[in-house]
Structure formats: structure tokens, C-alpha cells
N, C-alpha and C positions, 0 to 999 in steps of 0.2 A: 798740677799734678806730674809726678814722674811718668816721662815717656817709657815704652815697653823697650827691650834692649834693639829691638830692631829698628826702631825709630831713631835712639842714639846715635846708632851706627850711621845711619843714613845720614843725619844731622853732622857727624863728625866729618865724613866724607865729603858732604856739600861744602861744607866749611874752606875744607882745602881745596875744592875745586872753585870756589868764590876767588880764592886769590891768584888763579890763573883767568886766562881770556873767558871774558864772562859768557861767549858764544857756546864755551861747553855746557853749560846748564841747558839752555835752551835744545841744543843737539841731544843731550843725554833726555831730554823728554819726547825728543823725536822717536828716537831709539827704542824706548822703552814701550811709549804708547804706540807705537808702527801709526802714526798720523804724518800728514802733507807738512805742516808747520807747526811751530810754536812760538809764544813770547811770555816772558815773564814782565809784568809791569809793576814798578812801585808806585804807591797812590798813596800820595800824603800832601795834599795842596803842592806849594812853589817845590816840593819834592820829587812831586811825580812825573814819571818817565820810564823809559823801557830800561829794565837792567840786562835783558839780552832779546835778539830776536834770531829765529832760526836762518832766514834766508830774507833777500830785499823784498819780495814780495808780500811777506808778513810786516818786513818794516812798512810799508806803506798802507797798508791797513792800519797798523798802531799810530802811523803818524795822523792820519785822517782822523782817526776818534778822538786825539788830543786837540785837532783844528776844528772841528765842529761840535765837539762836546757830545757827541752820541755814540754809542756802539755797545755791543754785548761786554767789552770790558769795562767800562763805567757802568753799567747797568749792575753789573754782578759787584762789583764794590759796592755801590750804593744799598742796594737790595741786601747783602750778607748772604746772598744763594745762588747757585748755580745757575748760568744761564744759557741753555740748551737748546740751539739752531738747528737741526738736521737738515733743513729745506729752507734755502734764501726764496722764501714763496712772496705773494703779495704780502702777507702780514707782517713779513719782517721787513719788507720793503716799506711798509707805512711807519714801520716802528723806527726803522733807521736808514731813511732812503738813500744819502749820501753812501754810507758803508755798504750797503748793499751793491748799489752800483759798481761800486771800485772792487767790491770782491768778485762777482761774477767777469769783470775784466782779467782780472789777476787769477781768475781759473779756481777759485776758491765755490763749493758748494756745499760747506756745514762747516759751522763754528761753534766752539763749547768754551764758555767762560767761567771758571772757578776760583773764587774768593781766596784768598791767602789769609784766613781769620783762626787767630788764635786767643783763645777765651775772651771770644768778643771783640779783639783787638783786629781790625782789618789794616792789613800791611801794604796789598796786592792783590793782584790777580795773575792766575796760570790760564791763558786762553791758546787752545788747539784748535788746528784747520784741518780739514779733510777736501782733498780737490773732489771727491764724488760727493751728492748730497745722500743721506743717509745716515742712523742713528749711529752713536759707539756702542761697541758690545758691552756686556755687562761686566765684564772684566776691564775693559779699557775705562769705563766709568769709575768703577771702583778705585782703578790705580790712580786716575787723575785726582781723586779724593785724598787717595793715600800722598801724592806727592804733592799737592796745595797744603796738606798739611805739615809737610816735611819742610817745604819752602818757607811757608811761613813762620815754622820754628826757627828756622837757620838763618831768617833775616834777622827776627829779634834777637838770638844769639850773637850774631855777628855784631848787630847794633848795639848789644849791652855791653861791649869791650870799649866802646869811644865816649870821647867828651860828650857832654850835652850842646847840641847844635852843630853835630860834624857828622855825617856818614860815614859807614863805613868802608875800607876797600873793598873794591868790587860791589859797592851800592852807587859809587858818588857819581858813576857814568849816568846815571838815569839823570841827575840836574844836570849835569854836563850838556848832556847830548841836548835837552831842551833850550840851555841858555845859549847852545852854540847856533841853535837853528832861528832862536828870537834875534842874537844878533846880527846873524846875516840878512835878517827881513830887516833889521833897522838901515844895512847898506845899500839893500837893495830899492827903499823906500826913498832915501836919498838920492839915489842916483838918477832914479828915474821919477821921480816926483810924486809919488804915489803912496796911500795911508800903506802902513803896517801890515795889516789886515789884507791887503790886496797883494803886498810882498809875498806872503805866507802861501799864497793860494799860487803865485808864481814859482815859488821855488818847488812847492811839490810837484806843479806841472810840468817844469823840465825835467826832475827827477824820474817822474813817469814816463815821460817824452824819449828819456835817454837809457831808461832801465836802469837807473841808479839809486842807490839810497840815497834819502833826503840829509841825511846828516853828512854825506861824501860832497854832496853839492854844496851843503852850507860851509863846510872845510874851505873847498876853494873858493867859495866868495870872500870868505875872510881873509885867505891867503892871497886876495888880489891878482888868482891865477883864471878866473872865471868873472866876465860882467853878464848878467842876463840881457837879452836883446830886448829893445823896446819894440813891439809889435804893434803896436796902437796906431790907429790911423792918425795922420799928420794933424787932422782939427782936432786930435785929443791931447796932442804933446802940450806939456806947460810951456806956457809964453814968457818973454822975456828971458 
């Protein structure tokens, strides 16, 4: 179906922005929707990862959802429907305990995830965050739906220009981001003699403690300018 003129213009604009620093997509979402934070996530198996995040506090929540496999972003993608949580209450805690715990620490009181679904094809998720609990306004909700539609169509439009098996410029950072974290976890695993899964947890914990993005910590580990401390009791240190 041919999109209306407004959508066609929005896609053309977004295609241009996609070739600029990726944070502009999320910055635009925050400004247009008047929300605390936003993330746009590509969802596609090994190609899953953030296209952009608006701030380190949002990046930490995105990282957690991928590390533990739970959260509103994943649920919205799987269900193909918006997941709106105006209050991170007991019910939300039972559904996503780790996510809600970190959200509260990061000063987030509400989260709303919208699948980027185009003609039944789910390509990603737009997630917006509010510091204060409460529903989005009707206008904000409607704008989220429109932006999700535009982003989904834009991603498919960008990808249509690329050879099979390759991600478009502006989207390949989703893969690079995850790959960098997992490569860094391998380095930490060898250095400390721990499983890679524990190494990912340590990288995320260090990022949280130092108020840095996980991706920045991973980059420093791979560049050999950062070595995570081994704070385990002596009895737990590897022998030999």
C-alpha cells in the first residue's frame, strides 16, 4: 500500500538522518514525544541490537533486556502489540524483576514499547521512557504509533537498497554494538578465569558503577586500556 504524502516525506527525512549519527533518531523521538528517553532497537536474531539510545540510563536498560532476555522491548516484539507500563508496580516486577529493579535505580517510572511492524513484518521496537509514573497522553500514544510506523518503513526502505545478508548504513551498528560487548566478555572471561556469562554481568556492573555506557566500557577493554578488577575472595580465585 502506498503511504500518504506525510509518511513519504517522513521516510525521506528519516533516511537522511539515518546516514548521520544514529543518536539523532532517538533525540528526535524524545523531542517530538516530550518524554524522558527513547531507544530504537533492531530485532532480528543475530542482528538484534540498538540502532540508537538517547542517554546512558536508557542504554543500561537496553543492555539488561538483552542480557537477561526479558523486558517490555522483547515482549512488544514477540506479541506484535504495544506494551504500555505506566507504573512499575508489583505486577511489572513479577513480569520483569531485573528490568524493574534497574529502572527504579535509574530513575524511570514508566515505560512504553511499540513494535516496528510493517505489513506483518516485525523489524524492531521503539521504547520510550518517562521519569514519572503515569500514562502517556492520547496525543503522545498516537504519535508513538505514527513514529513506529515511519521507523519501521524507513528501516525496510534502507535495507531494500542493500545486498542480501548485509545491513544498511545506519543499522549495522546494532550488530557491531552486540559483537563488541560479547568480544569484551571473552577477554574478561580469560583474564579472570570466569564464564563469559559472568563476564557480561561484570562489564555491566562496572558500567553502572562508573556511570558509563556498557559499549564504552567494552571498547576500553578491547583496546586494552581497561582491565576489570578481580574482587573475588582469595579462596575463589582460579588455582594454578
